[in-house]
N, C-alpha and C positions, 0 to 999 in steps of 0.2 A: 504494500500500500504506500502510495506516495502522496505527500502533501504539496499544495500549490504555493504556499506562502510561509515564510519564516518571520515571526513577529517578535518584538521585544517586550520587555517588562513594562514599558510605558504605554503599550497598546491599550486603547480605551474601547471596551466592548459594551454596547447597550443591549440588554436582554429584554426583548419584547415579551410581554406575558399578559394574561388576563383577557382583555378584550370584552366583547359583548355576546359571544356565541354561547350555545348551551353547554359548552365545555370550558367556560370561564374558570371555574374553581380548579379543574384539573390543570389548566394552563398556568394558573398561579403557582401550583405546587411544582410543576415542571420548571417554570421560570426561576423560582427561588432556589430550587436544587441546582440548576445549571449555573446560576449566578454564584452560588457558593463554590461549585466545582471550578469555575473559571478563576475565582479569587485564589483558590488553592493552587491553581496552575500558574499563578503569577500575573494575571491581568488586572488592570484597573476596570472596575465594573460599575455600571449604572443600571438600576432596575426601572423599567418603563412599563407602567400599566397602560396598555394601548387604548386610549379613549379617543374622542373626536379631535382632541388637540395633539394627536401623536406627531403630526408634522412639526408643530411648534416645539414640542418636546425634543424631537430629534435635531431640529435646527439649533436649538439652544445648547444641547449637549455636544453636538458635533463629534459623534463617535467615529472611530476608525472602522469598526465592524459592527454589524447588528447580528446578534444571535436570536433567531426567530423561535421563541418558545410558545407561540400561539397554537391553538388547536381549533379546528372547526371552521365554518364559513368566515370569510374575510381574511383570516390569518393563514389559512391553509389551502385556499382555492385559487391562488394567483393574484388576488387583489392587493394584499400588502406587499407581495413581491414586485408588482408593477410600481407601487409607490416607492419602494426602495430603489428600483431601477431608475426612476425619475430623479430621485435625490442623489443618485450615484454613490450610494453607500453599499459596499460589499456586504453580503448577507449569507447566512448558512442555509442548508437544506436545498430543496429543488427550486427551479426557476418558475417563471410565470406560466408557461404552457404546460409543463409536466405537472405542476401543482394543480392547475385547473382540470386537467384530464384525469388525474388520479382521484381527485375529490368527487368528480361526477361518475358515480358507479356505472351508470348506463353506458357512457362513452368509453370508460375504461374497459368494460366487457367487450365492446366492439373491437378495440385494439388488441385485447388478449386473443379473441377468437380469430382475428385476421393473422395473428402470429402463432397459431396452433398451440395456444395455451388453453387448456381445458377449463371451462367454467360450467356451473350448473345450468340446466335449462331454465330460461327465464325471459321476462319481458317487462317493459314499463306499462303501468296501468294507472288510469285516472281514478281518483278517490271514489267517485260516485259509482264506479263499477262494482264496488264491494257491497252496495246496498241490495243487489239482486241475489247473488249466489257466490260460491267460491270461484275465484278467478282462474284457478288451475287445480288439478287434483291434489288433495291433501296427502301428506304434510308439505307445506311450503313456507317460505320465509318472506316477510314483508320488510323492506328497508327503505328509509328515506334516501333519495338519490344523492344528496349532498350534505350528509352529516357524518360525524365520526364517533368513536367510542361507543358504538352500538346504540346510540341515542335513537329512540323510536323503533327499534328492531323488534319484530314479533314473529314467533313461530306459530303457525296456524295448523291445528290438527282437526280431524273429523269431529264435527259437532261444535267447534269453537265459534263464537260470534263476537269476541272482544275486538278483533281487528276492524270489523265493520263499524262497531260503536266508536272506536278510537278515531277512525278516519272520517267519520261523519261529525265528529265533535268540532264546534267552532274554535276550540282552543288548540286544534292541531296546527302547528306552526312550521311544518317541515315540507311544504310544497303541495301542489295539487296533483302531482304524479309521484308514484312510488315504484320501486323495483320489486318484482316478485320473482323468487327463484325456488326451484324444487329443493326441498330439504335433502341434504346429503348426510346419510347416517355415517357414524364412525368417529374418528378422533380429530381433535383440534390441534393443528400444527402452526407454527409461525417461523418465518425465516428472516433474520436481520441481514441486511446488505450494507456494506460500508465501502465506498469507492468502487462499486461494481462487483465486489467479492463477498461471498457469504461469510457471516460470522458464526453460522451454525443454525441448527434447527432445535426448537423447543416444543415440547408437548404441553398443552394447557389442559388441566383437569379442573373444571369449575366445582366448587363445593356443592352447588345445586344448580339445576336448570342448565342454561347454556352460558356461553362466555359473554355476558351482558355487561352493562356499565358497572354494576356492583361487583361482579366477578373480576373485572379488570382493575378496580381501584380500591375496593374495601380490603382492609387487612384480613387475611384468611379467606378471601373470596375465591381463590383458586390456587392450585398447586402448579408449579412450573418445573418440569423435568428436563434437565439439560445434561447431556444431549438427549434428544428424544429417543426413547427405546424402540426403535424401528429397525428393520434390517438395512444393511448397507446400501443396497440398490435403491430402496425407497428413500433413504436419507439423502443420497446423492441426487436423486431426481427432484426431491423437494428443494434442495439447494439450487439446482439448475433452474427450476421454475421461479424461485425468488430472484435470482440474478437476471433471468430473462425478462420478468415483469418490470424490474428496475430499468432495464435497458430499453425496452420497447416504449415505455412511457417517457423516456428521456430524462430520468431522474438523476439527481446529483446528491453527494453527501451520504447521509444515512437514511435508509428506508426500512420498512418492515412489511412483508407480504404474508397475509393470513391464508391458510390452506386447510381444506377438509380432506381427510384420508379415509376412504371407504375400504376397510380391510377386506371385506367380502367381495369386492369388485375388482375388475381389471379392464383397462381401456382396450379398444380394438387394436391398438398397435402393440399390445402386450405389456405396456408399462403399468405401474401401480395406479390405482384409481385415485389420483390426486386432483382436486378441483380448487383453483385459485378463487378466493372470495374477493379480495381487494388488496391494494397496495397503499400503505400509509406513508406519505412523504414527510410527515413530521410526527414520528411515533413518540409516545409518552416517554418522559425522562423522570418519572416519579420513583419513590422507593420500591414500588411493586411492579415497575415496568420491565418489559422483556429485553429491550435492546441493551441496557446497561448490564443485565445479567449475562447475556450472550457475549458482550464485548470483553468481559472479564476473562472468559475462556481463551481469548486471543491475546491476553496480556494488557488489555486496556482497562485500567481502573477508571473510576468515574471522572476524575479530574483530567486524566490523559485523554479520555474519550471527548470530553468537552473541548479540550485544547485542540485536538485534531479537527473537530468540526469548525472551529474558528479559523484555523490555519487553511482549511479548505474553502473558506468563504470567498465569494467573488460577485461581480455583477455579470450580466449576460449569461445566466445559468440555464 
């Protein structure tokens, strides 16, 4: 792994965090953890809660680098990346286009399919279609098209009607279209990718239900098994898919790709039944997050991981 820039102890890093998305609280945890990691790595750090005055804040601080610790819409979908391009401040993670594509699950699926990356059968559906009947054979998964951290995700099984109720509720704030995908039985895997190369595969075992918001962020919400206890061929194929998803979306820096593994199945080409769910261009960096855990296995403690991400920062990503 090669870094693009060597920075000195006087380098000033502004850590963007918080924001206004549904993932604000998680972003604050990510941002504060990364700010501490960057201080431990020897940088001068300012913490910036990204509100409407973020341009004024950044102009006043005049940082050398922005560490983007935002999650969810605006911070992760290309918008803040475009702002930083306009301000000509080098920043971490992926650029405008790749961030926008990865955040839009429907368009990311199109790119994956066009590049022979297997995804679950699915389609986009307007909310009102749920008022009549199931929109596909159960069980299936309902996902907001442009949210992260499993916000708004529901698994619909035979006889369930909670999805129709949720989607007809005036308080539904996640768009008029949702993505529905056939539920893939099996195991939950995730692959972290750094500079285009896999950091390894983790298996996630939720304490209950599926890998939802609480399983991701609550203490004890899930167990993370590193390395994932799967056979070597399956492990290498999962790594290949994580690296390829990162590549075809045009990602930079660190990403994490989530995969379902149907142990009982096999794809028509004879490979393990691995289905890519999504690629996260700004994966969580909290105490329970997967990327820092995987990075440790490659010799990157938290401070060194944060430092690498800052050294990798640039514009025109």
